[in-house]
DRENDO-1510 file (C-alpha; in Angstrom, 1 decimal, always signed):
<recs>
REC; n; res; u; v; w
REC; 1; MET; +15.2; -25.7; +10.6 .
REC; 2; GLU; +18.2; -26.0; +12.9 .
REC; 3; ASP; +18.7; -29.2; +14.8 .
REC; 4; GLY; +20.6; -28.6; +18.0 .
REC; 5; SER; +20.9; -32.2; +19.0 .
REC; 6; ASP; +24.3; -33.8; +19.2 .
REC; 7; ASN; +23.2; -36.5; +16.7 .
REC; 8; ALA; +22.5; -33.9; +14.0 .
REC; 9; ILE; +25.1; -34.1; +11.2 .
REC; 10; ARG; +23.8; -32.3; +8.1 .
REC; 11; THR; +24.7; -29.6; +5.7 .
REC; 12; PRO; +22.4; -26.9; +4.3 .
REC; 13; THR; +20.0; -28.8; +2.0 .
REC; 14; THR; +18.3; -26.0; +0.0 .
REC; 15; ALA; +19.5; -23.1; -2.1 .
REC; 16; ARG; +17.7; -20.7; +0.3 .
REC; 17; SER; +19.2; -22.1; +3.4 .
REC; 18; LEU; +22.7; -22.3; +1.8 .
REC; 19; TRP; +22.5; -18.7; +0.8 .
REC; 20; SER; +21.3; -17.7; +4.3 .
REC; 21; ASP; +24.1; -19.7; +6.0 .
REC; 22; LEU; +26.7; -18.3; +3.5 .
REC; 23; LYS; +25.7; -14.7; +4.4 .
REC; 24; ASP; +25.9; -15.5; +8.1 .
REC; 25; ALA; +29.4; -17.1; +7.6 .
REC; 26; ILE; +30.7; -14.0; +5.8 .
REC; 27; ARG; +29.2; -11.3; +8.0 .
REC; 28; GLY; +29.6; -13.3; +11.3 .
REC; 29; THR; +27.1; -14.8; +13.6 .
REC; 30; GLU; +26.4; -15.2; +17.3 .
REC; 31; ALA; +25.6; -18.9; +16.8 .
REC; 32; ASP; +26.6; -21.3; +19.6 .
REC; 33; TYR; +28.9; -23.9; +17.9 .
REC; 34; THR; +28.3; -26.4; +20.7 .
REC; 35; GLN; +24.5; -26.4; +20.0 .
REC; 36; ILE; +23.8; -26.0; +16.3 .
REC; 37; SER; +23.8; -28.8; +13.8 .
REC; 38; MET; +27.3; -30.1; +13.0 .
REC; 39; GLY; +27.1; -29.5; +9.3 .
REC; 40; LYS; +26.1; -25.9; +9.8 .
REC; 41; ALA; +28.7; -25.4; +12.5 .
REC; 42; VAL; +31.5; -26.6; +10.1 .
REC; 43; PHE; +30.1; -24.5; +7.3 .
REC; 44; LEU; +29.8; -21.3; +9.3 .
REC; 45; LEU; +33.4; -21.6; +10.6 .
REC; 46; ALA; +35.0; -23.1; +7.5 .
REC; 47; VAL; +33.7; -20.6; +4.9 .
REC; 48; PRO; +35.4; -17.5; +6.4 .
REC; 49; MET; +38.5; -19.4; +7.3 .
REC; 50; ILE; +38.7; -20.7; +3.7 .
REC; 51; LEU; +38.2; -17.2; +2.3 .
REC; 52; GLU; +40.7; -15.8; +4.8 .
REC; 53; LEU; +43.4; -18.2; +3.8 .
REC; 54; MET; +42.6; -18.0; +0.1 .
REC; 55; MET; +43.2; -14.3; +0.3 .
REC; 56; GLU; +46.5; -15.0; +2.1 .
REC; 57; SER; +47.6; -17.4; -0.6 .
REC; 58; THR; +46.3; -15.1; -3.4 .
REC; 59; PHE; +48.7; -12.5; -2.1 .
REC; 60; ALA; +51.5; -15.0; -2.0 .
REC; 61; VAL; +50.8; -15.9; -5.6 .
REC; 62; VAL; +50.4; -12.2; -6.8 .
REC; 63; ASP; +53.6; -11.3; -4.8 .
REC; 64; ILE; +55.7; -13.9; -6.5 .
REC; 65; TYR; +54.2; -13.0; -9.9 .
REC; 66; PHE; +55.5; -9.5; -9.7 .
REC; 67; VAL; +58.8; -10.5; -8.2 .
REC; 68; ALA; +59.3; -13.1; -10.9 .
REC; 69; ALA; +59.5; -10.2; -13.4 .
REC; 70; LEU; +62.8; -9.3; -11.7 .
REC; 71; GLY; +64.4; -12.7; -12.6 .
REC; 72; ALA; +65.1; -16.1; -11.1 .
REC; 73; SER; +67.6; -14.7; -8.5 .
REC; 74; ALA; +64.8; -12.4; -7.2 .
REC; 75; VAL; +62.5; -15.3; -6.8 .
REC; 76; ALA; +65.2; -17.3; -5.2 .
REC; 77; THR; +65.8; -14.4; -2.7 .
REC; 78; VAL; +62.1; -14.7; -1.7 .
REC; 79; GLY; +62.4; -18.4; -1.3 .
REC; 80; LEU; +65.6; -18.3; +0.8 .
REC; 81; THR; +64.2; -15.5; +3.0 .
REC; 82; GLU; +61.1; -17.6; +3.5 .
REC; 83; THR; +63.2; -20.4; +4.9 .
REC; 84; TYR; +63.9; -18.1; +7.9 .
REC; 85; LEU; +60.4; -16.7; +7.9 .
REC; 86; PHE; +59.2; -20.2; +8.2 .
REC; 87; LEU; +61.0; -20.4; +11.5 .
REC; 88; LEU; +59.3; -17.2; +12.6 .
REC; 89; TYR; +56.0; -18.6; +11.3 .
REC; 90; SER; +56.5; -21.8; +13.2 .
REC; 91; ILE; +56.7; -19.9; +16.5 .
REC; 92; GLY; +53.8; -17.6; +15.5 .
REC; 93; MET; +51.6; -20.5; +14.4 .
REC; 94; GLY; +52.5; -22.5; +17.4 .
REC; 95; LEU; +51.5; -19.6; +19.7 .
REC; 96; ALA; +48.3; -19.2; +17.5 .
REC; 97; THR; +47.5; -22.9; +17.9 .
REC; 98; ALA; +47.7; -22.6; +21.7 .
REC; 99; VAL; +45.7; -19.3; +21.7 .
REC; 100; THR; +42.9; -20.8; +19.6 .
REC; 101; ALA; +42.7; -23.8; +21.9 .
REC; 102; VAL; +42.6; -21.7; +25.1 .
REC; 103; ILE; +40.2; -19.1; +23.8 .
REC; 104; ALA; +37.9; -21.8; +22.4 .
REC; 105; ARG; +37.9; -23.8; +25.6 .
REC; 106; ARG; +37.0; -20.6; +27.7 .
REC; 107; ILE; +34.2; -19.7; +25.2 .
REC; 108; GLY; +32.9; -23.3; +25.4 .
REC; 109; GLU; +32.9; -23.0; +29.2 .
REC; 110; LYS; +31.0; -19.6; +28.9 .
REC; 111; GLU; +33.9; -17.8; +30.5 .
REC; 112; LYS; +34.2; -14.8; +28.2 .
REC; 113; GLU; +36.0; -12.6; +30.8 .
REC; 114; LYS; +38.7; -15.2; +31.1 .
REC; 115; ALA; +38.9; -15.4; +27.3 .
REC; 116; GLY; +39.6; -11.7; +27.2 .
REC; 117; VAL; +42.4; -12.0; +29.8 .
REC; 118; ALA; +43.9; -14.8; +27.7 .
REC; 119; ALA; +43.8; -12.6; +24.6 .
REC; 120; VAL; +45.9; -9.9; +26.3 .
REC; 121; GLN; +48.5; -12.4; +27.4 .
REC; 122; ALA; +48.7; -13.8; +23.8 .
REC; 123; VAL; +49.5; -10.3; +22.5 .
REC; 124; VAL; +52.2; -9.9; +25.1 .
REC; 125; LEU; +53.9; -13.1; +24.0 .
REC; 126; ALA; +53.7; -12.1; +20.3 .
REC; 127; LEU; +55.5; -8.8; +21.0 .
REC; 128; ALA; +58.2; -10.6; +23.0 .
REC; 129; VAL; +58.9; -13.2; +20.3 .
REC; 130; SER; +59.2; -10.7; +17.5 .
REC; 131; VAL; +62.2; -8.8; +19.0 .
REC; 132; PRO; +65.1; -11.3; +18.3 .
REC; 133; PHE; +63.9; -11.9; +14.7 .
REC; 134; ALA; +63.8; -8.2; +14.1 .
REC; 135; VAL; +67.4; -7.8; +15.3 .
REC; 136; ALA; +68.7; -10.7; +13.3 .
REC; 137; GLY; +67.0; -9.5; +10.1 .
REC; 138; ILE; +68.1; -5.9; +10.4 .
REC; 139; PHE; +71.8; -6.5; +11.2 .
REC; 140; TYR; +72.6; -10.0; +9.8 .
REC; 141; ALA; +70.6; -10.3; +6.6 .
REC; 142; ARG; +73.6; -10.9; +4.3 .
REC; 143; GLU; +75.1; -13.5; +6.6 .
REC; 144; LEU; +71.8; -15.4; +6.9 .
REC; 145; LEU; +71.3; -15.4; +3.1 .
REC; 146; ALA; +74.9; -16.5; +2.6 .
REC; 147; LEU; +74.4; -19.4; +5.0 .
REC; 148; MET; +71.6; -20.7; +2.8 .
REC; 149; GLY; +73.8; -20.6; -0.3 .
REC; 150; ALA; +72.5; -17.4; -1.9 .
REC; 151; ASP; +74.0; -16.2; -5.2 .
REC; 152; ALA; +75.9; -13.0; -5.8 .
REC; 153; TRP; +72.8; -11.0; -6.9 .
REC; 154; THR; +70.9; -11.8; -3.8 .
REC; 155; LEU; +73.8; -10.9; -1.5 .
REC; 156; GLU; +74.3; -7.6; -3.3 .
REC; 157; HIS; +70.7; -6.5; -4.0 .
REC; 158; GLY; +68.2; -9.0; -2.3 .
REC; 159; TYR; +69.4; -8.7; +1.3 .
REC; 160; ARG; +67.3; -5.5; +1.8 .
REC; 161; TYR; +64.2; -7.7; +1.2 .
REC; 162; MET; +65.1; -9.7; +4.2 .
REC; 163; GLN; +65.9; -6.6; +6.3 .
REC; 164; TRP; +62.4; -5.2; +5.8 .
REC; 165; THR; +60.7; -8.6; +6.1 .
REC; 166; LEU; +62.3; -9.8; +9.3 .
REC; 167; GLY; +62.9; -6.3; +10.7 .
REC; 168; GLY; +59.2; -5.6; +10.6 .
REC; 169; ASN; +58.1; -9.1; +11.6 .
REC; 170; VAL; +56.0; -7.8; +14.6 .
REC; 171; VAL; +53.1; -7.1; +12.2 .
REC; 172; VAL; +53.1; -10.7; +11.0 .
REC; 173; MET; +53.2; -12.1; +14.6 .
REC; 174; LEU; +50.4; -9.8; +15.7 .
REC; 175; LEU; +48.3; -10.7; +12.6 .
REC; 176; PHE; +48.7; -14.4; +13.4 .
REC; 177; ILE; +47.9; -14.1; +17.1 .
REC; 178; ASN; +45.0; -11.7; +16.9 .
REC; 179; ASN; +43.3; -13.8; +14.2 .
REC; 180; ALA; +43.9; -16.9; +16.3 .
REC; 181; ILE; +42.0; -15.1; +19.1 .
REC; 182; PHE; +39.1; -14.3; +16.8 .
REC; 183; ARG; +39.0; -17.9; +15.4 .
REC; 184; GLY; +39.0; -19.4; +18.9 .
REC; 185; ALA; +36.1; -17.2; +19.9 .
REC; 186; GLY; +34.1; -18.2; +16.9 .
REC; 187; ASP; +34.6; -14.9; +15.1 .
REC; 188; ALA; +36.2; -16.3; +12.0 .
REC; 189; ALA; +34.5; -13.7; +9.8 .
REC; 190; ILE; +36.5; -10.9; +11.5 .
REC; 191; ALA; +39.7; -12.7; +10.9 .
REC; 192; MET; +38.7; -13.1; +7.2 .
REC; 193; ARG; +37.8; -9.4; +6.7 .
REC; 194; VAL; +41.1; -8.3; +8.3 .
REC; 195; LEU; +43.2; -10.4; +6.1 .
REC; 196; TRP; +41.3; -9.4; +3.0 .
REC; 197; ILE; +41.9; -5.7; +3.8 .
REC; 198; ALA; +45.6; -6.2; +4.7 .
REC; 199; ASN; +46.5; -8.3; +1.7 .
REC; 200; GLY; +44.3; -6.2; -0.6 .
REC; 201; ILE; +46.5; -3.3; +0.3 .
REC; 202; ASN; +49.6; -5.5; -0.2 .
REC; 203; MET; +48.6; -6.4; -3.7 .
REC; 204; LEU; +47.8; -2.8; -4.6 .
REC; 205; LEU; +51.1; -1.5; -3.4 .
REC; 206; ASP; +53.2; -4.4; -4.8 .
REC; 207; PRO; +53.5; -3.3; -8.5 .
REC; 208; ILE; +53.5; +0.4; -7.5 .
REC; 209; LEU; +56.6; +0.0; -5.2 .
REC; 210; ILE; +58.4; -2.7; -7.2 .
REC; 211; PHE; +58.2; -1.1; -10.6 .
REC; 212; GLY; +57.9; +2.6; -9.5 .
REC; 213; TRP; +54.5; +3.4; -11.0 .
REC; 214; GLY; +53.4; +7.0; -11.0 .
REC; 215; PRO; +55.3; +9.3; -8.6 .
REC; 216; PHE; +56.7; +6.4; -6.6 .
REC; 217; PRO; +60.4; +5.3; -6.8 .
REC; 218; GLN; +61.3; +2.0; -8.4 .
REC; 219; LEU; +62.4; -0.1; -5.3 .
REC; 220; GLY; +62.6; -3.6; -6.9 .
REC; 221; ILE; +62.4; -6.5; -4.6 .
REC; 222; GLU; +62.7; -4.2; -1.6 .
REC; 223; GLY; +59.3; -2.7; -2.6 .
REC; 224; ALA; +57.6; -6.1; -2.2 .
REC; 225; ALA; +58.7; -6.2; +1.4 .
REC; 226; ILE; +57.6; -2.6; +2.2 .
REC; 227; ALA; +54.2; -3.2; +0.6 .
REC; 228; THR; +53.7; -6.2; +2.8 .
REC; 229; LEU; +54.7; -4.3; +5.9 .
REC; 230; ILE; +52.3; -1.5; +5.2 .
REC; 231; GLY; +49.4; -3.7; +4.3 .
REC; 232; ARG; +49.7; -6.0; +7.3 .
REC; 233; GLY; +50.4; -3.1; +9.7 .
REC; 234; ILE; +47.0; -1.6; +8.7 .
REC; 235; GLY; +45.4; -5.0; +9.3 .
REC; 236; VAL; +46.9; -5.2; +12.8 .
REC; 237; ALA; +45.5; -1.8; +13.6 .
REC; 238; ILE; +42.0; -2.9; +12.6 .
REC; 239; GLN; +42.3; -6.1; +14.7 .
REC; 240; PHE; +43.0; -4.1; +17.8 .
REC; 241; TRP; +40.1; -1.8; +17.1 .
REC; 242; MET; +37.8; -4.8; +16.8 .
REC; 243; LEU; +39.2; -6.5; +19.9 .
REC; 244; PHE; +38.5; -3.4; +22.1 .
REC; 245; ARG; +35.2; -2.5; +20.4 .
REC; 246; GLY; +34.0; -6.0; +20.9 .
REC; 247; SER; +33.0; -8.8; +18.4 .
REC; 248; LYS; +30.0; -11.1; +18.5 .
REC; 249; HIS; +31.7; -13.5; +20.9 .
REC; 250; LEU; +34.6; -11.6; +22.6 .
REC; 251; ARG; +35.6; -8.2; +23.9 .
REC; 252; VAL; +38.9; -7.1; +25.5 .
REC; 253; LEU; +38.4; -4.6; +28.3 .
REC; 254; ARG; +41.0; -2.0; +29.3 .
REC; 255; THR; +41.0; -3.3; +32.8 .
REC; 256; GLN; +42.2; -6.6; +31.4 .
REC; 257; ILE; +45.4; -5.0; +30.0 .
REC; 258; ARG; +47.8; -6.5; +32.5 .
REC; 259; ILE; +50.1; -9.4; +33.0 .
REC; 260; HIS; +48.2; -12.4; +34.4 .
REC; 261; GLY; +50.8; -14.9; +35.4 .
REC; 262; GLU; +48.7; -18.0; +35.6 .
REC; 263; THR; +47.0; -17.4; +32.2 .
REC; 264; LEU; +50.3; -16.5; +30.6 .
REC; 265; ALA; +52.0; -19.6; +31.9 .
REC; 266; ASN; +49.1; -21.7; +30.6 .
REC; 267; ILE; +49.4; -20.3; +27.1 .
REC; 268; VAL; +53.2; -20.7; +27.1 .
REC; 269; ARG; +52.8; -24.3; +28.3 .
REC; 270; THR; +50.2; -25.2; +25.7 .
REC; 271; SER; +52.1; -23.4; +23.0 .
REC; 272; LEU; +55.4; -25.3; +23.5 .
REC; 273; GLY; +54.0; -28.3; +21.8 .
REC; 274; GLY; +52.5; -26.1; +19.0 .
REC; 275; ILE; +55.8; -24.3; +18.5 .
REC; 276; GLY; +57.7; -27.6; +18.6 .
REC; 277; GLN; +55.6; -29.2; +15.9 .
REC; 278; MET; +55.9; -26.1; +13.7 .
REC; 279; ILE; +59.6; -25.7; +14.2 .
REC; 280; VAL; +60.2; -29.4; +13.4 .
REC; 281; ALA; +58.2; -29.0; +10.1 .
REC; 282; MET; +59.7; -25.7; +9.2 .
REC; 283; LEU; +63.3; -26.7; +9.9 .
REC; 284; SER; +62.6; -29.7; +7.8 .
REC; 285; TRP; +61.7; -27.4; +5.0 .
REC; 286; ILE; +64.8; -25.3; +5.5 .
REC; 287; PHE; +67.0; -28.4; +5.1 .
REC; 288; VAL; +65.0; -29.5; +2.0 .
REC; 289; MET; +65.6; -26.0; +0.5 .
REC; 290; ARG; +69.3; -26.2; +1.4 .
REC; 291; ILE; +69.6; -29.5; -0.5 .
REC; 292; LEU; +67.7; -28.0; -3.5 .
REC; 293; ALA; +69.9; -24.9; -3.4 .
REC; 294; GLU; +72.9; -27.1; -4.4 .
REC; 295; PHE; +71.2; -27.7; -7.7 .
REC; 296; GLY; +71.1; -24.0; -8.6 .
REC; 297; SER; +68.7; -21.0; -8.5 .
REC; 298; THR; +66.6; -22.5; -11.3 .
REC; 299; VAL; +65.6; -25.4; -9.1 .
REC; 300; VAL; +65.0; -23.1; -6.1 .
REC; 301; ALA; +62.9; -20.8; -8.2 .
REC; 302; GLY; +60.8; -23.7; -9.5 .
REC; 303; ALA; +60.3; -25.1; -6.0 .
REC; 304; THR; +59.4; -21.6; -4.7 .
REC; 305; ILE; +56.7; -21.1; -7.4 .
REC; 306; ALA; +55.4; -24.6; -6.9 .
REC; 307; MET; +55.1; -23.9; -3.2 .
REC; 308; ARG; +53.2; -20.7; -3.8 .
REC; 309; ILE; +50.7; -22.6; -6.0 .
REC; 310; MET; +50.4; -25.3; -3.4 .
REC; 311; MET; +49.7; -22.6; -0.7 .
REC; 312; PHE; +46.9; -21.2; -2.9 .
REC; 313; THR; +45.3; -24.5; -3.7 .
REC; 314; LEU; +45.6; -26.0; -0.2 .
REC; 315; MET; +44.1; -23.0; +1.6 .
REC; 316; PRO; +40.5; -24.3; +1.4 .
REC; 317; ALA; +41.7; -27.5; +3.0 .
REC; 318; TRP; +43.5; -25.6; +5.7 .
REC; 319; GLY; +40.4; -23.5; +6.3 .
REC; 320; MET; +38.2; -26.5; +6.8 .
REC; 321; SER; +40.9; -28.0; +9.1 .
REC; 322; ASN; +41.2; -24.8; +11.2 .
REC; 323; ALA; +37.4; -25.0; +11.7 .
REC; 324; VAL; +38.0; -28.3; +13.4 .
REC; 325; ALA; +40.3; -26.7; +16.0 .
REC; 326; THR; +37.6; -24.3; +17.1 .
REC; 327; LEU; +34.9; -26.9; +17.1 .
REC; 328; VAL; +36.9; -29.4; +19.1 .
REC; 329; GLY; +38.0; -26.8; +21.7 .
REC; 330; GLN; +34.6; -25.3; +22.2 .
REC; 331; ASN; +32.8; -28.7; +22.4 .
REC; 332; LEU; +35.3; -30.1; +24.8 .
REC; 333; GLY; +34.8; -27.0; +26.9 .
REC; 334; ALA; +31.1; -27.7; +26.8 .
REC; 335; ASP; +31.8; -31.3; +27.9 .
REC; 336; LYS; +30.7; -32.8; +24.5 .
REC; 337; PRO; +33.6; -35.0; +23.4 .
REC; 338; ASP; +31.6; -37.1; +21.1 .
REC; 339; ARG; +30.4; -34.1; +19.2 .
REC; 340; ALA; +34.0; -32.9; +19.0 .
REC; 341; GLU; +35.0; -36.1; +17.4 .
REC; 342; ARG; +32.2; -36.0; +14.9 .
REC; 343; SER; +33.3; -32.6; +13.7 .
REC; 344; VAL; +36.6; -34.2; +12.6 .
REC; 345; TRP; +35.0; -37.0; +10.6 .
REC; 346; VAL; +32.6; -34.7; +8.8 .
REC; 347; THR; +35.3; -32.2; +7.9 .
REC; 348; GLY; +37.8; -35.0; +7.0 .
REC; 349; PHE; +35.5; -36.4; +4.3 .
REC; 350; TRP; +35.0; -32.9; +2.9 .
REC; 351; ASN; +38.7; -32.3; +2.9 .
REC; 352; MET; +39.6; -35.5; +1.2 .
REC; 353; GLY; +37.1; -34.9; -1.6 .
REC; 354; PHE; +38.4; -31.5; -2.2 .
REC; 355; LEU; +42.1; -32.5; -2.3 .
REC; 356; ILE; +41.4; -35.4; -4.7 .
REC; 357; LEU; +40.1; -32.7; -7.1 .
REC; 358; VAL; +43.2; -30.6; -6.6 .
REC; 359; SER; +45.4; -33.6; -7.2 .
REC; 360; ILE; +43.7; -34.3; -10.5 .
REC; 361; THR; +44.1; -30.6; -11.5 .
REC; 362; TYR; +47.9; -30.8; -10.8 .
REC; 363; ASN; +48.3; -33.9; -12.9 .
REC; 364; LEU; +46.5; -32.3; -15.8 .
REC; 365; TYR; +47.7; -28.7; -15.7 .
REC; 366; SER; +50.9; -28.5; -13.6 .
REC; 367; ASP; +53.0; -27.0; -16.4 .
REC; 368; ARG; +50.4; -24.4; -17.2 .
REC; 369; LEU; +50.0; -23.4; -13.6 .
REC; 370; VAL; +53.8; -22.9; -13.2 .
REC; 371; GLY; +53.9; -21.2; -16.6 .
REC; 372; ILE; +51.6; -18.4; -15.3 .
REC; 373; PHE; +54.5; -17.1; -13.2 .
REC; 374; THR; +57.5; -17.6; -15.5 .
REC; 375; GLU; +58.4; -18.3; -19.1 .
REC; 376; ASP; +61.6; -20.0; -18.1 .
REC; 377; VAL; +61.3; -23.6; -19.5 .
REC; 378; ALA; +63.7; -25.0; -16.9 .
REC; 379; VAL; +61.9; -23.4; -14.0 .
REC; 380; ILE; +58.5; -24.6; -15.3 .
REC; 381; ALA; +59.9; -28.2; -15.6 .
REC; 382; VAL; +61.0; -28.2; -12.0 .
REC; 383; GLY; +57.8; -26.6; -10.6 .
REC; 384; SER; +55.5; -28.9; -12.5 .
REC; 385; LEU; +57.4; -32.0; -11.5 .
REC; 386; TRP; +57.1; -31.0; -7.8 .
REC; 387; LEU; +53.3; -30.4; -8.1 .
REC; 388; THR; +52.7; -33.7; -9.9 .
REC; 389; ILE; +54.7; -35.9; -7.5 .
REC; 390; VAL; +53.5; -34.3; -4.3 .
REC; 391; SER; +49.9; -34.4; -5.4 .
REC; 392; TYR; +49.9; -38.2; -5.2 .
REC; 393; SER; +49.8; -37.9; -1.4 .
REC; 394; TYR; +47.0; -35.4; -1.1 .
REC; 395; PHE; +44.0; -37.7; -0.4 .
REC; 396; VAL; +45.8; -38.9; +2.7 .
REC; 397; TYR; +47.4; -35.6; +3.5 .
REC; 398; GLY; +44.0; -34.0; +3.9 .
REC; 399; TRP; +43.2; -36.4; +6.8 .
REC; 400; TRP; +46.6; -35.4; +8.4 .
REC; 401; MET; +45.5; -31.7; +8.3 .
REC; 402; VAL; +42.2; -32.4; +10.0 .
REC; 403; ALA; +43.5; -34.9; +12.6 .
REC; 404; THR; +46.4; -32.6; +13.6 .
REC; 405; GLN; +44.0; -29.7; +14.1 .
REC; 406; ALA; +41.8; -31.9; +16.3 .
REC; 407; PHE; +44.8; -32.6; +18.5 .
REC; 408; ASN; +45.7; -28.9; +18.6 .
REC; 409; GLY; +42.2; -27.8; +19.3 .
REC; 410; SER; +42.0; -30.1; +22.3 .
REC; 411; GLY; +45.2; -28.6; +23.7 .
REC; 412; ASP; +47.2; -31.7; +23.0 .
REC; 413; THR; +50.0; -30.0; +21.0 .
REC; 414; VAL; +52.7; -32.4; +22.1 .
REC; 415; THR; +51.4; -35.4; +20.1 .
REC; 416; PRO; +51.7; -33.6; +16.7 .
REC; 417; THR; +55.2; -32.5; +17.6 .
REC; 418; LYS; +56.3; -36.0; +18.2 .
REC; 419; ILE; +54.7; -37.1; +14.9 .
REC; 420; ASN; +56.4; -34.3; +13.0 .
REC; 421; LEU; +59.7; -35.1; +14.6 .
REC; 422; VAL; +59.6; -38.7; +13.3 .
REC; 423; PHE; +58.2; -38.2; +9.9 .
REC; 424; PHE; +59.9; -34.9; +8.9 .
REC; 425; TRP; +63.2; -35.2; +10.6 .
REC; 426; LEU; +63.8; -38.9; +10.8 .
REC; 427; ILE; +62.2; -39.7; +7.4 .
REC; 428; GLN; +61.9; -36.7; +5.1 .
REC; 429; ILE; +65.3; -35.1; +5.6 .
REC; 430; PRO; +67.5; -38.2; +5.5 .
REC; 431; LEU; +65.5; -39.7; +2.6 .
REC; 432; SER; +65.8; -36.4; +0.6 .
REC; 433; TYR; +69.6; -36.4; +1.1 .
REC; 434; VAL; +70.0; -40.0; +0.2 .
REC; 435; LEU; +67.8; -40.0; -2.9 .
REC; 436; ALA; +69.2; -36.6; -4.1 .
REC; 437; LYS; +72.9; -36.9; -3.3 .
REC; 438; VAL; +73.8; -40.5; -2.5 .
REC; 439; LEU; +71.7; -42.3; -5.1 .
REC; 440; GLY; +72.1; -39.5; -7.6 .
REC; 441; PHE; +68.4; -38.8; -8.4 .
REC; 442; GLY; +69.0; -35.0; -8.0 .
REC; 443; TYR; +66.1; -32.8; -7.1 .
REC; 444; HIS; +63.7; -35.5; -8.3 .
REC; 445; GLY; +64.7; -37.5; -5.3 .
REC; 446; VAL; +63.8; -34.7; -2.9 .
REC; 447; PHE; +60.3; -34.5; -4.4 .
REC; 448; TRP; +59.8; -38.3; -4.0 .
REC; 449; ALA; +61.0; -38.1; -0.4 .
REC; 450; ILE; +58.4; -35.5; +0.4 .
REC; 451; PHE; +55.7; -37.7; -1.2 .
REC; 452; VAL; +56.8; -40.7; +1.0 .
REC; 453; SER; +56.9; -38.7; +4.2 .
REC; 454; GLU; +53.6; -36.9; +3.7 .
REC; 455; THR; +51.7; -40.1; +2.8 .
REC; 456; SER; +53.0; -42.0; +5.8 .
REC; 457; VAL; +52.4; -39.1; +8.3 .
REC; 458; GLY; +48.8; -38.8; +7.1 .
REC; 459; ILE; +48.0; -42.5; +7.7 .
REC; 460; PHE; +49.7; -42.6; +11.1 .
REC; 461; THR; +48.1; -39.4; +12.4 .
REC; 462; LEU; +44.6; -40.5; +11.5 .
REC; 463; TRP; +45.2; -43.9; +13.2 .
REC; 464; LEU; +46.4; -42.2; +16.4 .
REC; 465; PHE; +43.4; -39.8; +16.4 .
REC; 466; THR; +41.0; -42.8; +16.5 .
REC; 467; ARG; +42.5; -43.9; +19.9 .
REC; 468; GLY; +40.8; -40.9; +21.5 .
REC; 469; LYS; +43.2; -39.9; +24.2 .
REC; 470; TRP; +42.9; -36.2; +23.0 .
REC; 471; LYS; +39.4; -36.1; +24.6 .
REC; 472; THR; +40.9; -36.1; +28.1 .
REC; 473; VAL; +43.3; -33.2; +27.7 .
REC; 474; LYS; +42.9; -30.3; +30.2 .
REC; 475; VAL; +43.6; -26.7; +29.1 .
</recs>
């Protein structure tokens, strides 16, 4: 039986109820997340978000697997291109954070028409943001790669990967924003299915276009970018069809397709903090990669593979954390701040337990995990060292994920920005440089600097969350 009281915090207790809830989570449900038991609410939202992000990370792993067959320089090309994509992602994810918060608050207030209007404004912003990145990618790919210290192979052959990837970035932006709309509304299952279809097509086309299977030409690393563009473009088309057809919690009407100044300004205002926190984190990563690039393509390749493995293994944790953003936003909209806070503690303990298991796995099998993607002994050594060192911070880092999403879900996107600024720019970057270059620890020093910054940011963010000021934020 479901317990709708605010005091109910439980998870499915029988195999039958677990199976029933799992089916609801995957196919979607009209459940009111401000009323059902907390354990069930977290489960229904987290499962599709976990599966969504696992498919995303599965694609990232498969993509780098095929690209790795082209050599270390090809892998380094992907890694260097992603340093700029991370800047794009920071804006897209920042907008998505604001969109989820605004949509969730409107749904919690039972204002579905206003939620539809907000969805349209979010799409307008996504289109506007994509234009400058497309121009930069198409016309200045070589210059951007050279700025990051790319080798001769990348500048001669790999630059086309960046042209396709940044030039067609609008599909990535729209995929982010539309899925943020679905998640905020409580339709996480739709976001999951869209990403499964999009990335399934990506993975099918990757080897076909990279290696020229069948009647298709051998496009090399350029084929990986084209496969991504096609797959995600199809995913975006499905998203728009679902938005206008109507989901279980939200439908966009044709009459709502217009600029609504007040709503647009509200999303922009809320997104500034979200974009800020992502830009701070992503630019920190760019500087870290720039430091690593000075130690050669082998180090960059090892770090890139390790990051893909981390993306894959961390996705369940991010899925659970994303569920918190929806629960906090909807419950604050329904004027239930205590229930919003409990969603964070329940999810946080689940997250911590999962990441402890991941950390143990890294310590036992890091070399084997990296070895899946390359036979280069030097690359394996770099990647496995990264996984081992960074995993020591995971049990704390899991709480940072959840607490940050609680701030974001409430609409307080400024606080995480300030936190990221201090711990990533004022601690991680200087410490990476000092340990690697000044004290002579090389790339080992960068890995230990990341461990220090991620451990300290997790402890501080959780402490700040307990102060409770996020409960009073208006969106």
